[in-house]
Z-matrix of the N, CA and C atoms (Angstrom, degrees):
N
C 1 1.474
C 2 1.544 1 112.01
N 3 1.314 2 116.98 1 -31.99
C 4 1.457 3 118.80 2 177.33
C 5 1.528 4 110.53 3 -63.97
N 6 1.317 5 117.25 4 -43.25
C 7 1.458 6 120.38 5 178.73
C 8 1.542 7 110.32 6 -62.62
N 9 1.318 8 117.82 7 -44.18
C 10 1.461 9 121.31 8 179.67
C 11 1.540 10 109.84 9 -64.23
N 12 1.323 11 116.64 10 -40.71
C 13 1.469 12 119.87 11 -179.56
C 14 1.503 13 110.48 12 -64.21
N 15 1.313 14 117.68 13 -44.83
C 16 1.466 15 121.17 14 -179.63
C 17 1.533 16 110.69 15 -63.95
N 18 1.328 17 117.76 16 -38.28
C 19 1.453 18 121.12 17 -179.66
C 20 1.530 19 111.39 18 -69.06
N 21 1.338 20 117.56 19 -33.12
C 22 1.474 21 120.14 20 -176.31
C 23 1.492 22 114.75 21 -94.82
N 24 1.329 23 118.65 22 -12.57
C 25 1.460 24 121.06 23 -178.86
C 26 1.518 25 109.48 24 -73.02
N 27 1.338 26 119.37 25 127.00
C 28 1.486 27 120.58 26 179.81
C 29 1.492 28 111.88 27 -71.88
N 30 1.326 29 113.97 28 163.87
C 31 1.455 30 117.24 29 173.46
C 32 1.539 31 109.04 30 -66.11
N 33 1.316 32 114.22 31 140.06
C 34 1.485 33 116.40 32 -175.29
C 35 1.538 34 108.49 33 -157.92
N 36 1.322 35 114.83 34 159.22
C 37 1.438 36 120.93 35 171.32
C 38 1.523 37 109.92 36 -83.41
N 39 1.320 38 117.72 37 145.93
C 40 1.457 39 119.61 38 178.60
C 41 1.529 40 109.43 39 -73.95
N 42 1.321 41 112.93 40 100.46
C 43 1.477 42 118.80 41 177.96
C 44 1.517 43 107.82 42 -110.64
N 45 1.311 44 113.65 43 -168.36
C 46 1.454 45 119.72 44 -178.87
C 47 1.543 46 109.64 45 -68.06
N 48 1.365 47 115.45 46 -32.03
C 49 1.463 48 119.13 47 -177.37
C 50 1.554 49 109.44 48 -124.48
N 51 1.356 50 118.36 49 78.38
C 52 1.457 51 118.96 50 175.93
C 53 1.558 52 107.91 51 -66.68
N 54 1.348 53 116.69 52 165.40
C 55 1.450 54 119.38 53 -173.59
C 56 1.548 55 115.12 54 -55.43
N 57 1.350 56 116.07 55 -40.19
C 58 1.502 57 116.49 56 -178.45
C 59 1.527 58 111.69 57 -67.20
N 60 1.337 59 117.04 58 -40.10
C 61 1.467 60 120.64 59 177.39
C 62 1.544 61 109.60 60 -64.63
N 63 1.312 62 114.89 61 -45.21
C 64 1.480 63 119.62 62 -178.50
C 65 1.524 64 111.59 63 -59.77
N 66 1.335 65 115.86 64 -45.65
C 67 1.451 66 119.66 65 179.47
C 68 1.537 67 111.37 66 -63.51
N 69 1.312 68 116.24 67 -42.37
C 70 1.465 69 120.50 68 176.28
C 71 1.522 70 112.51 69 -58.34
N 72 1.355 71 115.99 70 -44.16
C 73 1.473 72 120.48 71 177.69
C 74 1.498 73 111.56 72 -64.04
N 75 1.360 74 116.17 73 -40.36
C 76 1.477 75 120.63 74 -177.36
C 77 1.528 76 109.37 75 -65.90
N 78 1.350 77 118.03 76 -40.58
C 79 1.445 78 120.07 77 178.35
C 80 1.535 79 110.26 78 -62.00
N 81 1.320 80 115.01 79 -46.10
C 82 1.490 81 117.47 80 178.65
C 83 1.527 82 110.39 81 -62.63
N 84 1.306 83 118.20 82 -38.61
C 85 1.440 84 122.35 83 -179.55
C 86 1.540 85 111.32 84 -60.32
N 87 1.307 86 116.25 85 -43.41
C 88 1.476 87 120.49 86 -177.72
C 89 1.551 88 110.66 87 -69.70
N 90 1.335 89 117.25 88 -28.70
C 91 1.461 90 119.23 89 -177.13
C 92 1.507 91 112.92 90 -89.75
N 93 1.331 92 117.26 91 -14.42
C 94 1.482 93 120.27 92 -175.84
C 95 1.526 94 109.47 93 -81.08
N 96 1.332 95 115.00 94 147.37
C 97 1.477 96 120.47 95 176.92
C 98 1.536 97 110.05 96 -63.37
N 99 1.314 98 116.09 97 -36.14
C 100 1.498 99 121.88 98 171.91
C 101 1.518 100 106.87 99 -96.44
N 102 1.305 101 117.14 100 94.46
C 103 1.470 102 121.19 101 -174.21
C 104 1.529 103 112.77 102 -90.40
N 105 1.315 104 117.77 103 26.18
C 106 1.459 105 121.47 104 179.95
C 107 1.509 106 111.46 105 -74.58
N 108 1.326 107 116.57 106 151.92
C 109 1.467 108 121.36 107 173.87
C 110 1.530 109 110.63 108 -61.71
N 111 1.322 110 116.13 109 -37.26
C 112 1.468 111 119.85 110 -179.50
C 113 1.541 112 110.72 111 -60.91
N 114 1.295 113 117.17 112 -42.68
C 115 1.489 114 120.33 113 178.85
C 116 1.534 115 110.21 114 -62.93
N 117 1.337 116 116.15 115 -40.93
C 118 1.480 117 119.71 116 179.85
C 119 1.548 118 110.54 117 -63.40
N 120 1.330 119 116.42 118 -44.63
C 121 1.490 120 121.30 119 -179.22
C 122 1.540 121 109.93 120 -66.65
N 123 1.335 122 116.13 121 -43.55
C 124 1.483 123 117.69 122 178.55
C 125 1.524 124 111.90 123 -62.27
N 126 1.345 125 116.02 124 -38.80
C 127 1.448 126 119.55 125 178.57
C 128 1.512 127 112.61 126 -62.40
N 129 1.360 128 115.79 127 -42.35
C 130 1.465 129 120.22 128 177.73
C 131 1.526 130 111.41 129 -65.29
N 132 1.329 131 116.98 130 -40.65
C 133 1.473 132 120.99 131 178.45
C 134 1.534 133 109.14 132 -62.25
N 135 1.281 134 118.77 133 -41.92
C 136 1.495 135 122.35 134 179.28
C 137 1.495 136 109.85 135 -65.33
N 138 1.335 137 118.55 136 -38.93
C 139 1.449 138 121.58 137 178.59
C 140 1.497 139 110.75 138 -65.83
N 141 1.341 140 118.17 139 -39.13
C 142 1.470 141 120.26 140 177.61
C 143 1.529 142 110.39 141 -63.67
N 144 1.315 143 118.86 142 -42.54
C 145 1.453 144 121.18 143 179.43
C 146 1.529 145 110.62 144 -63.40
N 147 1.342 146 116.59 145 -40.19
C 148 1.468 147 121.04 146 178.84
C 149 1.519 148 112.24 147 -63.28
N 150 1.329 149 115.39 148 -29.25
C 151 1.478 150 121.78 149 179.21
C 152 1.516 151 114.86 150 -95.50
N 153 1.372 152 114.40 151 12.88
C 154 1.444 153 122.13 152 -179.51
C 155 1.514 154 112.99 153 60.36
N 156 1.342 155 116.62 154 34.23
C 157 1.467 156 122.80 155 176.51
C 158 1.508 157 110.13 156 -107.54
N 159 1.327 158 117.70 157 158.24
C 160 1.460 159 120.95 158 179.42
C 161 1.533 160 107.52 159 -71.83
N 162 1.315 161 119.57 160 123.45
C 163 1.457 162 122.67 161 -174.59
C 164 1.530 163 115.10 162 -71.06
N 165 1.289 164 116.95 163 -30.64
C 166 1.463 165 119.95 164 -176.75
C 167 1.521 166 111.62 165 74.26
N 168 1.328 167 115.35 166 -170.76
C 169 1.451 168 121.97 167 -176.28
C 170 1.535 169 110.97 168 -72.68
N 171 1.332 170 115.90 169 148.35
C 172 1.482 171 119.39 170 175.82
C 173 1.534 172 110.36 171 -102.35
N 174 1.330 173 116.80 172 18.37
C 175 1.462 174 118.73 173 170.87
C 176 1.512 175 109.40 174 -74.04
N 177 1.334 176 116.19 175 149.90
C 178 1.469 177 119.34 176 -170.77
C 179 1.542 178 112.50 177 -91.64
N 180 1.292 179 118.96 178 -10.92
C 181 1.491 180 121.25 179 -174.24
C 182 1.519 181 112.92 180 -56.63
N 183 1.341 182 117.02 181 -47.27
C 184 1.474 183 120.53 182 -177.62
C 185 1.540 184 111.83 183 -62.25
N 186 1.344 185 114.91 184 -44.04
C 187 1.479 186 119.55 185 177.74
C 188 1.496 187 111.74 186 -61.54
N 189 1.322 188 116.36 187 -46.77
C 190 1.478 189 120.43 188 -179.00
C 191 1.529 190 111.35 189 -61.19
N 192 1.327 191 118.53 190 -40.08
C 193 1.470 192 120.77 191 177.44
C 194 1.516 193 110.19 192 -67.29
N 195 1.326 194 116.61 193 -42.29
C 196 1.461 195 120.08 194 178.76
C 197 1.523 196 111.30 195 -62.81
N 198 1.323 197 117.32 196 -38.29
C 199 1.457 198 121.21 197 178.89
C 200 1.521 199 110.63 198 -65.56
N 201 1.321 200 118.47 199 -39.12
C 202 1.440 201 122.29 200 178.85
C 203 1.533 202 113.09 201 -67.09
N 204 1.350 203 115.80 202 -21.32
C 205 1.455 204 120.86 203 178.21
C 206 1.537 205 114.37 204 -87.02
N 207 1.316 206 116.50 205 -8.59
C 208 1.473 207 118.73 206 -179.24
C 209 1.532 208 110.26 207 -60.46
N 210 1.307 209 119.09 208 124.07
C 211 1.463 210 119.84 209 179.74
C 212 1.550 211 111.67 210 -71.38
N 213 1.312 212 115.24 211 135.82
C 214 1.483 213 119.94 212 179.91
C 215 1.530 214 108.28 213 -59.53
N 216 1.327 215 116.56 214 -35.65
C 217 1.478 216 120.16 215 -178.29
C 218 1.534 217 110.96 216 -62.66
N 219 1.303 218 118.79 217 -34.93
C 220 1.444 219 122.67 218 177.63
C 221 1.541 220 110.44 219 -67.64
N 222 1.302 221 115.16 220 -49.50
C 223 1.480 222 119.63 221 -177.60
C 224 1.531 223 110.71 222 -63.46
N 225 1.356 224 117.08 223 -48.23
C 226 1.458 225 120.12 224 -177.98
C 227 1.528 226 111.11 225 -68.92
N 228 1.327 227 117.72 226 -36.83
C 229 1.435 228 121.28 227 179.53
C 230 1.558 229 111.34 228 -63.86
N 231 1.308 230 116.68 229 -43.36
C 232 1.449 231 119.91 230 179.10
C 233 1.523 232 110.79 231 -70.13
N 234 1.328 233 118.44 232 -34.88
C 235 1.438 234 121.31 233 176.28
C 236 1.541 235 110.90 234 -60.86
N 237 1.339 236 115.37 235 -46.71
C 238 1.464 237 120.23 236 178.17
C 239 1.531 238 111.70 237 -62.60
N 240 1.321 239 116.25 238 -41.68
C 241 1.474 240 117.74 239 -177.48
C 242 1.544 241 109.72 240 -69.84
N 243 1.290 242 117.86 241 -37.80
C 244 1.470 243 119.81 242 175.06
C 245 1.519 244 111.44 243 -60.29
N 246 1.334 245 116.09 244 -47.05
C 247 1.458 246 120.33 245 178.14
C 248 1.508 247 112.49 246 -61.16
N 249 1.342 248 116.47 247 -41.30
C 250 1.471 249 120.86 248 178.92
C 251 1.529 250 110.79 249 -60.33
N 252 1.318 251 116.17 250 -45.43
C 253 1.459 252 119.69 251 -176.07
C 254 1.548 253 109.82 252 -68.78
N 255 1.305 254 117.60 253 -39.99
C 256 1.477 255 119.97 254 178.32
C 257 1.501 256 110.25 255 -63.85
N 258 1.338 257 117.66 256 -45.10
C 259 1.451 258 121.32 257 -179.41
C 260 1.522 259 110.33 258 -62.86
N 261 1.301 260 118.34 259 -38.55
C 262 1.464 261 122.48 260 -178.50
C 263 1.544 262 110.72 261 -67.09
N 264 1.316 263 117.91 262 -24.84
C 265 1.466 264 121.01 263 -178.13
C 266 1.509 265 113.39 264 -96.06
N 267 1.321 266 118.37 265 5.15
C 268 1.453 267 120.64 266 178.00
C 269 1.525 268 109.02 267 -62.82
N 270 1.325 269 116.29 268 135.01
C 271 1.458 270 121.24 269 179.96
C 272 1.519 271 110.36 270 -67.18
N 273 1.315 272 117.90 271 143.84
C 274 1.485 273 120.91 272 -179.26
C 275 1.526 274 113.62 273 -53.58
N 276 1.344 275 117.64 274 -34.26
C 277 1.468 276 119.25 275 -177.66
C 278 1.551 277 111.57 276 -73.50
N 279 1.333 278 117.77 277 -10.05
C 280 1.444 279 120.68 278 177.39
C 281 1.547 280 111.39 279 -82.51
N 282 1.310 281 116.65 280 -11.90
C 283 1.452 282 120.67 281 -178.91
C 284 1.540 283 110.25 282 -85.67
N 285 1.317 284 115.82 283 163.18
C 286 1.457 285 120.22 284 177.75
C 287 1.530 286 108.35 285 -95.11
N 288 1.315 287 116.35 286 109.55
C 289 1.463 288 122.21 287 -177.84
C 290 1.537 289 111.71 288 50.74
N 291 1.315 290 113.94 289 40.49
C 292 1.466 291 119.41 290 -179.57
C 293 1.462 292 117.14 291 79.86
N 294 1.368 293 117.61 292 1.40
C 295 1.454 294 121.09 293 -175.30
C 296 1.540 295 109.92 294 -109.48
N 297 1.327 296 114.93 295 144.28
C 298 1.478 297 119.82 296 176.08
C 299 1.510 298 109.67 297 -77.90
N 300 1.350 299 116.19 298 128.81
C 301 1.469 300 121.14 299 175.49
C 302 1.509 301 106.91 300 -104.37
N 303 1.355 302 114.95 301 128.81
C 304 1.447 303 120.21 302 -178.90
C 305 1.521 304 110.92 303 -122.02
N 306 1.325 305 116.29 304 122.64
C 307 1.446 306 122.20 305 -179.61
C 308 1.522 307 108.55 306 -79.93
N 309 1.342 308 116.23 307 143.66
C 310 1.463 309 122.57 308 175.38
C 311 1.514 310 106.89 309 -128.93
N 312 1.325 311 116.12 310 126.52
C 313 1.461 312 119.38 311 178.02
C 314 1.528 313 109.92 312 -154.47
N 315 1.280 314 114.70 313 160.66
C 316 1.491 315 120.28 314 -177.92
C 317 1.495 316 110.40 315 -131.19
N 318 1.330 317 113.23 316 165.34
C 319 1.480 318 120.75 317 178.84
C 320 1.536 319 108.80 318 -158.38
N 321 1.291 320 114.90 319 171.87
C 322 1.478 321 120.11 320 174.59
C 323 1.504 322 111.17 321 -112.00
N 324 1.298 323 116.71 322 147.43
C 325 1.470 324 121.35 323 179.79
C 326 1.542 325 109.00 324 -134.89
N 327 1.310 326 114.84 325 146.72
C 328 1.458 327 120.29 326 173.87
C 329 1.534 328 108.57 327 -108.37
N 330 1.310 329 115.67 328 160.85
C 331 1.453 330 119.95 329 -175.30
C 332 1.522 331 110.80 330 -144.56
N 333 1.317 332 118.08 331 172.17
C 334 1.471 333 120.72 332 -178.92
C 335 1.524 334 110.86 333 -57.40
N 336 1.314 335 114.78 334 144.39
C 337 1.480 336 121.81 335 -177.15
C 338 1.525 337 109.92 336 -82.47
N 339 1.333 338 116.72 337 79.55
C 340 1.466 339 122.32 338 176.51
C 341 1.511 340 109.87 339 -110.31
N 342 1.325 341 117.75 340 160.47
C 343 1.464 342 120.13 341 178.29
C 344 1.523 343 111.21 342 -60.75
N 345 1.349 344 116.03 343 -40.89
C 346 1.460 345 119.92 344 179.98
C 347 1.545 346 111.49 345 -62.93
N 348 1.306 347 116.62 346 -44.08
C 349 1.449 348 118.73 347 178.16
C 350 1.529 349 113.03 348 -67.30
N 351 1.315 350 116.73 349 -38.34
C 352 1.461 351 121.06 350 179.10
C 353 1.527 352 110.07 351 -63.66
N 354 1.334 353 116.92 352 -36.90
C 355 1.446 354 120.29 353 -177.07
C 356 1.546 355 109.93 354 -70.32
N 357 1.326 356 117.53 355 -38.74
C 358 1.463 357 121.42 356 -176.42
C 359 1.530 358 112.36 357 -87.72
N 360 1.346 359 115.93 358 -36.28
C 361 1.472 360 120.82 359 -177.64
C 362 1.532 361 108.56 360 -130.97
N 363 1.307 362 116.70 361 75.98
C 364 1.493 363 119.30 362 -174.92
C 365 1.538 364 111.10 363 -62.88
N 366 1.337 365 112.79 364 150.92
C 367 1.477 366 119.01 365 178.82
C 368 1.526 367 108.44 366 -73.22
N 369 1.354 368 116.34 367 159.15
C 370 1.460 369 119.98 368 -179.25
C 371 1.544 370 112.15 369 -59.38
N 372 1.303 371 115.67 370 147.22
C 373 1.485 372 119.81 371 179.58
C 374 1.487 373 112.74 372 -65.86
N 375 1.348 374 117.75 373 -16.76
C 376 1.468 375 121.38 374 178.19
C 377 1.514 376 111.80 375 -73.31
N 378 1.321 377 118.20 376 -14.32
C 379 1.458 378 121.38 377 177.43
C 380 1.508 379 111.84 378 -98.38
N 381 1.302 380 116.08 379 137.50
C 382 1.469 381 120.28 380 179.00
C 383 1.521 382 110.73 381 -65.76
N 384 1.279 383 116.12 382 145.36
C 385 1.484 384 121.49 383 179.93
C 386 1.499 385 110.46 384 -58.72
N 387 1.337 386 115.93 385 133.10
C 388 1.433 387 120.77 386 176.52
C 389 1.540 388 115.29 387 90.13
N 390 1.305 389 117.31 388 -7.14
C 391 1.477 390 120.77 389 -178.13
C 392 1.553 391 112.73 390 -121.30
N 393 1.320 392 115.98 391 4.95
C 394 1.471 393 118.87 392 -178.38
C 395 1.523 394 110.99 393 -117.43
N 396 1.300 395 116.04 394 179.96
C 397 1.479 396 122.68 395 178.74
C 398 1.541 397 110.03 396 -119.90
N 399 1.326 398 117.17 397 145.31
C 400 1.462 399 118.68 398 175.38
C 401 1.541 400 109.08 399 -61.44
N 402 1.328 401 113.63 400 139.42
C 403 1.487 402 118.49 401 -179.18
C 404 1.517 403 109.53 402 -120.73
N 405 1.317 404 115.69 403 144.19
C 406 1.443 405 121.34 404 175.62
C 407 1.529 406 109.20 405 -129.91
N 408 1.324 407 115.15 406 160.93
C 409 1.434 408 121.48 407 174.75
C 410 1.508 409 109.01 408 -114.74
N 411 1.308 410 117.66 409 140.70
C 412 1.461 411 122.16 410 -179.67
C 413 1.501 412 110.78 411 -130.48
N 414 1.321 413 117.04 412 139.20
C 415 1.451 414 124.31 413 174.74
C 416 1.531 415 107.92 414 -123.87
N 417 1.319 416 116.17 415 132.10
C 418 1.480 417 120.86 416 -175.12
C 419 1.517 418 109.69 417 -126.04
N 420 1.333 419 115.50 418 142.12
C 421 1.479 420 122.64 419 171.46
C 422 1.504 421 106.89 420 -104.99
N 423 1.341 422 116.52 421 123.54
C 424 1.465 423 124.11 422 -174.62
C 425 1.496 424 112.27 423 -120.59
N 426 1.315 425 117.86 424 135.08
C 427 1.473 426 121.70 425 173.69
C 428 1.520 427 109.64 426 -74.03
N 429 1.350 428 117.45 427 120.69
C 430 1.443 429 120.95 428 -177.12
C 431 1.556 430 109.93 429 -66.73
N 432 1.330 431 117.86 430 -36.03
C 433 1.461 432 119.97 431 -176.25
C 434 1.531 433 113.49 432 -66.00
N 435 1.367 434 117.13 433 -37.12
C 436 1.437 435 119.41 434 -173.08
C 437 1.556 436 112.82 435 -114.39
N 438 1.306 437 116.46 436 -17.70
C 439 1.484 438 120.16 437 -173.93
C 440 1.500 439 114.50 438 80.44
N 441 1.336 440 116.97 439 7.04
C 442 1.465 441 120.74 440 -176.70
C 443 1.546 442 109.46 441 -78.08
N 444 1.319 443 115.38 442 137.55
C 445 1.470 444 120.77 443 171.34
C 446 1.512 445 108.65 444 -75.71
N 447 1.329 446 116.83 445 122.23
C 448 1.461 447 121.34 446 -177.40
C 449 1.519 448 113.37 447 -92.41
N 450 1.331 449 115.19 448 -33.69
C 451 1.484 450 118.62 449 178.85
C 452 1.509 451 107.48 450 -166.38
N 453 1.329 452 115.13 451 161.09
C 454 1.481 453 119.50 452 178.79
C 455 1.529 454 107.75 453 -150.46
N 456 1.342 455 113.26 454 153.08
C 457 1.464 456 120.59 455 176.34
C 458 1.539 457 106.07 456 -128.47
N 459 1.314 458 116.59 457 138.49
C 460 1.440 459 122.73 458 179.40
C 461 1.526 460 109.79 459 -124.68
N 462 1.308 461 114.54 460 136.01
C 463 1.479 462 119.18 461 177.86
C 464 1.514 463 111.55 462 -147.06
N 465 1.275 464 116.83 463 175.91
C 466 1.464 465 121.22 464 177.33
C 467 1.501 466 109.89 465 -62.46
N 468 1.341 467 117.10 466 158.33
C 469 1.444 468 122.70 467 -174.02
C 470 1.529 469 112.61 468 -75.16
N 471 1.355 470 114.76 469 -23.65
C 472 1.464 471 118.67 470 -178.05
C 473 1.506 472 109.59 471 -146.26
N 474 1.328 473 115.79 472 157.74
C 475 1.462 474 120.38 473 -179.01
C 476 1.517 475 110.42 474 119.98
N 477 1.294 476 115.60 475 170.54
C 478 1.475 477 121.05 476 -176.81
C 479 1.512 478 111.24 477 -64.96
N 480 1.365 479 115.73 478 130.35
C 481 1.451 480 120.21 479 176.44
C 482 1.496 481 114.61 480 76.33
N 483 1.345 482 118.68 481 11.64
C 484 1.468 483 119.96 482 -176.12
C 485 1.526 484 113.87 483 -104.55
N 486 1.338 485 117.35 484 -2.41
C 487 1.457 486 121.16 485 177.56
C 488 1.512 487 111.03 486 -70.60
N 489 1.314 488 115.63 487 173.98
C 490 1.452 489 120.65 488 -178.69
C 491 1.537 490 110.36 489 -63.70
N 492 1.340 491 116.97 490 -36.68
C 493 1.467 492 117.56 491 178.75
C 494 1.501 493 113.00 492 -66.66
N 495 1.350 494 117.60 493 -32.36
C 496 1.443 495 121.65 494 174.35
C 497 1.515 496 111.82 495 -68.39
N 498 1.343 497 116.44 496 -40.73
C 499 1.465 498 120.80 497 -177.30
C 500 1.536 499 112.03 498 -70.30
N 501 1.384 500 117.11 499 -37.81
C 502 1.452 501 118.77 500 -179.08
C 503 1.520 502 111.61 501 -63.57
N 504 1.349 503 117.63 502 -26.38
C 505 1.454 504 118.94 503 178.85
C 506 1.540 505 112.64 504 -66.60
N 507 1.340 506 114.82 505 -21.80
C 508 1.462 507 118.20 506 178.25
C 509 1.543 508 112.14 507 -77.97
N 510 1.334 509 114.98 508 -12.06
C 511 1.475 510 119.21 509 -173.80
C 512 1.516 511 113.32 510 -108.00
N 513 1.328 512 116.89 511 28.22
C 514 1.452 513 120.85 512 -177.81
C 515 1.517 514 112.99 513 -59.19
N 516 1.342 515 118.17 514 -31.64
C 517 1.477 516 120.19 515 -175.92
C 518 1.535 517 110.77 516 -70.49
N 519 1.360 518 118.16 517 -18.29
C 520 1.432 519 120.10 518 179.63
C 521 1.525 520 113.24 519 -78.84
N 522 1.340 521 116.05 520 -15.46
C 523 1.467 522 121.02 521 178.55
C 524 1.521 523 108.89 522 -111.35
N 525 1.313 524 116.83 523 123.36
C 526 1.452 525 120.82 524 -173.38
C 527 1.552 526 111.47 525 -121.18
N 528 1.292 527 116.22 526 161.62
C 529 1.462 528 120.82 527 -179.20
C 530 1.510 529 109.84 528 -52.56
N 531 1.337 530 116.12 529 131.33
C 532 1.467 531 121.61 530 -178.83
C 533 1.523 532 112.85 531 98.89
N 534 1.351 533 117.49 532 -16.78
C 535 1.444 534 119.75 533 178.86
C 536 1.516 535 112.34 534 -73.97
N 537 1.333 536 116.07 535 161.19
C 538 1.439 537 123.05 536 172.01
C 539 1.562 538 107.51 537 -118.63
N 540 1.333 539 116.92 538 120.04
C 541 1.439 540 120.42 539 178.25
C 542 1.533 541 108.75 540 -89.62
N 543 1.309 542 118.30 541 125.38
C 544 1.477 543 124.13 542 -179.52
C 545 1.528 544 106.87 543 -112.67
N 546 1.322 545 118.32 544 118.47
C 547 1.463 546 120.91 545 -176.71
C 548 1.511 547 109.73 546 -147.08
N 549 1.324 548 116.37 547 169.64
C 550 1.486 549 119.26 548 179.55
C 551 1.515 550 109.45 549 -86.21
N 552 1.320 551 115.97 550 179.47
C 553 1.469 552 122.21 551 -169.09
C 554 1.538 553 113.04 552 -62.39
N 555 1.344 554 118.50 553 -18.24
C 556 1.427 555 119.44 554 179.82
C 557 1.533 556 112.41 555 -61.82
N 558 1.357 557 114.91 556 -27.75
C 559 1.484 558 120.52 557 -177.93
C 560 1.524 559 112.19 558 -90.44
N 561 1.333 560 116.68 559 9.46
C 562 1.471 561 119.94 560 177.20
C 563 1.536 562 107.49 561 -78.57
N 564 1.308 563 116.06 562 74.72
C 565 1.440 564 122.73 563 -174.36
C 566 1.538 565 108.43 564 -124.29
N 567 1.296 566 117.37 565 125.38
C 568 1.476 567 120.43 566 -172.41
C 569 1.521 568 110.99 567 -56.71
N 570 1.344 569 118.46 568 -47.91
C 571 1.455 570 118.99 569 -173.93
C 572 1.532 571 111.37 570 -69.26
N 573 1.330 572 117.22 571 -34.28
C 574 1.466 573 120.93 572 178.29
C 575 1.553 574 109.26 573 -65.48
N 576 1.333 575 115.94 574 -49.69
C 577 1.454 576 119.91 575 -177.73
C 578 1.528 577 111.31 576 -65.80
N 579 1.351 578 116.81 577 -40.63
C 580 1.465 579 120.40 578 178.05
C 581 1.518 580 111.54 579 -60.59
N 582 1.326 581 118.04 580 -40.35
C 583 1.463 582 120.83 581 -179.10
C 584 1.535 583 109.08 582 -67.83
N 585 1.331 584 118.26 583 -37.72
C 586 1.446 585 120.85 584 178.39
C 587 1.503 586 111.09 585 -67.32
N 588 1.339 587 117.03 586 -45.68
C 589 1.467 588 119.60 587 179.34
C 590 1.513 589 110.65 588 -58.54
N 591 1.329 590 116.50 589 -40.80
C 592 1.477 591 120.52 590 178.07
C 593 1.514 592 110.97 591 -61.30
N 594 1.353 593 117.52 592 -31.49
C 595 1.446 594 121.21 593 178.46
C 596 1.528 595 113.78 594 -88.01
N 597 1.344 596 116.99 595 4.47
C 598 1.468 597 121.34 596 -179.88
C 599 1.490 598 115.57 597 83.26
N 600 1.370 599 116.30 598 19.99
C 601 1.450 600 120.83 599 178.23
C 602 1.508 601 109.07 600 -110.64
N 603 1.356 602 117.27 601 125.48
C 604 1.445 603 121.04 602 176.84
C 605 1.531 604 109.48 603 -87.24
N 606 1.301 605 117.31 604 151.68
C 607 1.459 606 121.52 605 -176.96
C 608 1.543 607 109.99 606 -124.83
N 609 1.300 608 115.22 607 136.66
C 610 1.460 609 122.29 608 175.87
C 611 1.508 610 108.29 609 -128.24
């Protein structure tokens, strides 16, 4: 993981919140019952004091700016690497007849109503302009044995090639010969299943 982190960490100046610290704080923030930025900053300041380091300011502005600078490629790359390592360490008895079972499923997500989000993930045409939220669709491949997310594809909620069947085609590398893909009836598509069978992947 250290090698992957070093390879994915962008060039940066040593500030109070370098990318690795910021990502660590962000993960803790999302898992904490109190998911406020203030709680995340206070926790980091307390950790600095415990390690005999200068804690710095407990204002949230610096952390929030650092979080907005985190490259998506770093976050997604580390997520994939974490999933890959967990999947590789699954005990043989957790597999089905020696085969890896990978779940595939999709969902919809909404996000803050910013111009950038609206341009990339426009809101549904059924909503009046200015009163809706940008929507995206996400499809994830999950290791059944460990629960680890192995890969994900995100696209607009509507439009050509944005459905779950279109997104799963982007995730071919997550399904390998010998795997079993487990999905709901939406994925019962002849061309999708035929392409998987050709690649040595069975579908249920």
